C-alpha positions in Angstrom: 0.0 0.0 0.0 3.0 2.3 0.1 4.4 4.4 2.9 1.5 4.8 5.3 2.5 8.4 6.0 1.8 9.2 2.4 -1.4 7.0 2.0 -4.4 9.4 1.8 -7.6 8.9 3.7 -10.3 7.6 1.3 -13.8 9.1 1.1 -16.6 8.5 -1.4 -19.1 10.6 -3.2 -22.7 9.9 -2.2 -25.1 8.9 -5.1 -26.5 12.5 -5.3 -28.1 12.4 -8.7 -31.8 11.7 -8.1 -33.1 9.1 -10.5 -36.7 8.6 -11.6 -37.4 5.7 -9.3 -39.1 6.3 -5.9 -36.4 4.4 -4.0 -33.6 6.9 -4.2 -33.7 7.8 -0.5 -33.2 4.1 0.4 -30.3 3.9 -2.1 -28.6 6.9 -0.5 -29.1 5.5 3.0 -27.8 2.1 2.1 -24.8 3.5 0.4 -23.8 5.8 3.3 -24.4 3.0 5.9 -22.3 0.6 3.9 -19.5 3.1 3.3 -19.3 3.5 7.1 -19.4 -0.2 7.7 -16.6 -0.8 5.2 -14.3 1.8 6.9 -14.3 4.7 4.4 -13.3 7.9 6.0 -15.9 10.3 4.7 -19.0 10.7 2.6 -19.0 13.7 0.2 -21.5 15.8 -1.7 -21.1 18.5 -4.4 -23.1 21.4 -5.5 -24.1 22.4 -9.0 -25.7 25.6 -10.2 -29.2 25.6 -11.7 -29.7 23.1 -14.6 -31.4 20.0 -15.8 -29.4 17.5 -13.7 -31.6 16.4 -10.7 -28.8 16.7 -8.1 -29.9 16.8 -4.5 -29.1 19.9 -2.5 -25.8 19.1 -0.7 -26.2 20.5 2.8 -29.7 19.1 3.2 -28.5 15.7 1.9 -25.7 15.6 4.6 -28.3 16.3 7.3 -30.1 13.2 6.0 -26.9 11.1 6.1 -26.0 12.4 9.5 -29.1 10.7 10.9 -28.2 7.2 9.5 -24.4 7.2 10.3 -22.4 7.6 13.4 -18.6 7.7 12.6 -18.0 8.7 8.9 -17.1 12.3 8.3 -19.4 14.4 6.1 -18.0 16.8 3.6 -19.0 19.3 0.9 -16.8 19.2 -2.1 -17.8 21.9 -2.7 -20.5 24.4 -1.8 -20.4 27.2 -4.3 -20.0 30.4 -2.3 -21.0 32.7 -5.1 -24.6 31.2 -4.8 -24.8 31.6 -1.1 -25.4 34.2 1.6 -23.2 33.7 4.6 -25.5 33.7 7.6 -28.1 31.2 6.2 -25.1 29.0 5.1 -23.5 29.3 8.6 -26.8 28.1 10.2 -27.3 25.2 7.8 -23.8 23.9 8.2 -23.8 24.4 11.9 -27.1 22.3 12.0 -25.4 19.4 10.1 -22.4 19.6 12.4 -24.6 19.4 15.5 -26.7 16.6 14.1 -23.6 14.6 13.2 -21.8 15.5 16.5 -18.9 17.2 14.8 -18.3 15.3 11.6 -18.7 18.1 9.0 -16.0 19.3 6.7 -17.1 22.5 5.1 -15.7 22.6 1.6 -16.2 25.9 -0.3 -15.2 27.2 -3.8 -16.0 30.4 -5.6 -18.5 29.1 -8.2 -19.6 30.5 -11.6 -20.4 34.2 -12.1 -23.1 33.3 -14.5 -25.2 31.5 -11.9 -24.6 34.1 -9.2 -26.7 36.6 -11.1 -29.7 34.2 -11.2 -29.3 33.7 -7.4 -29.0 37.4 -6.7 -25.5 37.1 -5.3 -23.5 38.6 -8.2 -20.4 40.7 -7.3 -17.9 42.6 -9.3 -15.1 41.3 -7.1 -16.0 37.6 -6.5 -12.7 36.7 -4.9 -13.0 39.5 -2.4 -16.6 38.5 -1.7 -15.5 34.9 -1.1 -12.9 35.9 1.5 -15.4 38.1 3.3 -17.9 35.2 3.3 -15.3 32.9 4.9 -14.6 35.6 7.6 -18.3 36.0 8.3 -18.9 32.2 8.6 -16.2 32.0 11.2 -17.6 35.0 13.0 -21.1 33.4 13.0 -19.7 30.1 14.4 -18.0 32.0 17.2 -19.5 33.4 20.4 -22.5 35.6 20.4 -23.0 38.5 19.9 -21.6 38.2 16.4 -19.9 41.3 15.0 -18.6 41.8 11.5 -18.0 44.9 9.4 -17.0 44.4 5.8 -17.6 45.8 2.3 -20.7 43.7 1.7 -22.0 42.7 5.1 -22.2 44.5 8.3 -23.4 42.6 11.4 -23.6 44.1 14.9 -24.8 42.6 18.1 -26.5 39.6 16.4 -27.1 36.2 17.8 -26.6 33.4 15.3 -27.8 29.9 16.4 -27.2 27.0 16.5 -23.5 27.0 17.0 -21.5 24.1 15.5 -20.5 21.1 17.6 -16.9 21.6 16.6 -15.3 24.5 18.2 -14.4 27.1 17.0 -16.2 25.6 13.9 -16.0 23.0 11.2 -12.8 22.9 9.2 -13.0 25.0 6.1 -11.4 23.4 3.0 -11.2 25.9 0.1 -11.3 24.7 -3.5 -9.9 25.9 -6.8 -6.6 25.9 -8.7 -6.3 29.4 -9.9 -3.6 31.5 -8.4 -6.2 33.5 -6.4 -7.8 30.3 -5.2 -4.5 28.9 -4.0 -3.7 32.1 -2.3 -7.0 32.2 -0.4 -6.5 28.5 0.6 -3.0 29.3 2.0 -4.2 32.4 3.8 -7.7 31.3 5.1 -8.2 27.6 4.7 -7.9 24.6 7.0 -7.6 22.5 3.8 -7.5 22.8 0.1 -9.5 20.7 -2.5 -7.8 20.4 -5.8 -9.5 20.1 -9.2 -11.0 16.7 -10.0 -10.4 17.4 -13.7 -6.6 17.9 -13.5 -4.0 15.3 -14.2 -1.8 13.9 -11.5 1.1 16.0 -12.8 -1.1 19.2 -12.7 -2.2 18.3 -9.1 1.4 17.9 -8.0 2.3 21.3 -9.6 -0.6 22.9 -7.7 0.5 21.4 -4.4 4.0 22.7 -4.9 2.6 26.2 -5.6 0.3 25.9 -2.6 3.3 25.0 -0.3 5.2 28.1 -1.5 2.2 30.3 -0.7 1.8 28.7 2.8 5.5 29.4 3.4 5.0 33.0 2.3 2.0 33.3 4.7 4.0 31.9 7.6 1.8 28.8 7.9 3.1 25.2 8.4 2.7 23.1 5.3 1.7 20.0 7.3 -1.2 21.9 9.0 -3.3 22.0 5.8 -5.4 19.1 4.5 -4.9 18.5 0.8 -7.7 16.8 -1.1 -8.7 15.8 -4.6 -11.6 14.1 -6.3 -10.9 11.0 -8.4 -13.5 9.9 -11.0 -13.2 6.1 -11.0 -14.5 3.4 -13.3 -13.4 -0.1 -12.6 -13.2 -2.5 -15.6 -11.1 -4.5 -17.9 -12.1 -2.8 -21.2 -10.5 0.6 -20.9 -11.6 1.8 -24.3 -15.2 1.0 -23.7 -15.1 2.8 -20.3 -13.6 5.9 -21.8 -16.2 5.9 -24.6 -19.1 5.6 -22.1 -17.9 8.6 -20.1 -16.7 10.9 -22.8 -20.3 12.1 -23.0 -20.5 12.5 -19.2 -17.6 14.9 -19.2 -18.9 16.7 -22.2 -22.3 17.2 -20.5 -21.0 18.3 -17.1 -17.8 20.2 -18.1 -18.4 21.0 -21.7 -15.3 19.1 -22.7 -15.4 15.3 -23.1 -11.6 15.2 -23.5 -11.2 16.1 -19.8 -11.9 12.4 -19.1 -8.4 11.6 -20.4 -6.9 13.5 -17.6 -9.5 13.1 -14.8 -10.7 9.5 -15.2 -9.1 6.7 -13.3 -10.0 3.6 -15.4 -8.9 0.0 -14.9 -8.5 -2.5 -12.1 -8.1 -2.0 -8.3 -4.4 -2.5 -8.5 -4.0 0.3 -11.1 -6.1 2.6 -8.9 -3.9 1.7 -5.9 -0.8 2.8 -7.9 -2.5 6.1 -8.8 -3.4 6.7 -5.1 0.2 6.0 -4.2 1.3 8.6 -6.7 -1.2 11.2 -5.4 0.0 10.5 -1.9 3.5 11.1 -2.9 2.4 14.4 -4.5 1.0 15.5 -1.1 -2.7 14.4 -1.0 -4.0 13.7 2.5 -7.6 13.0 1.4 -9.1 11.6 -1.8 -12.8 11.6 -2.8 -13.6 8.6 -4.9 -16.5 9.5 -7.3 -18.2 6.6 -9.1 -19.7 7.5 -12.5 -21.5 4.2 -12.7 -22.5 1.2 -10.5 -21.8 3.0 -7.2 -22.7 0.1 -4.9 -20.4 -2.3 -6.8 -17.5 0.1 -6.8 -17.9 0.7 -3.1 -17.5 -3.0 -2.3 -14.6 -3.5 -4.7 -12.6 -0.4 -3.6 -12.9 -1.3 0.1 -9.9 -3.6 -0.8 -7.9 -0.4 -0.7 -8.7 0.3 3.0 
């Protein structure tokens, strides 16, 4: 399995896309319970903007999963901050953290400007807005009365309840691979979530850049969690798997060729080698995302634990 100091914790994406059958809630429950039984570290959710894909709202979904699990961590990879207002988000995440008795990892990324206008959260300086939202989340999770004075939000003598179970609050893992995103993660984050559609080489380069920014900020490199999503398809026929999922990447990202960099296709042994490589590059946490047959993949990949 490689050097255990470099072997990342393994989490799994929940089956978040709601199908046409009425049993989807049972499928999510069974998947989460089984992931915990098998020993996976975390269950993760993501957030998309408005669109035709019937993806369940992420924070609400984690509240559901908190009720049927007792150990596994619960993470957002990621909530799109450009679609959110800070105080409602603080309360929703604090609720999940309390219901789960301190298992939430709050992953945030900037999100698309195009959707922000529809949500009424557009801003001419989205990176600056993101940083202020992070500051206000932490203020809301702190002691009452909450006070914050910024360019967009001003809060004075306000009580924000409930407070999270974790004190001073859930860890904030910030996503994105632009220079600005890496700088914000180095300055403000408890962790960083790299792009799931980057190659291993690109991920390693981003980690090195992040380490330099942490050094510039006077923060210890080892104090920051470093995560990455891995799109996984197990199978013997690699060409057939790539053909099946070219359309998926085309629909979701507008570029089917991204699958050549992002998709981990093959047998369990080949995925083990890729995880070793990602661990050597600095990953502390990986999010295994199954594009088909999630229950079957969950069982087979438990061999890696």
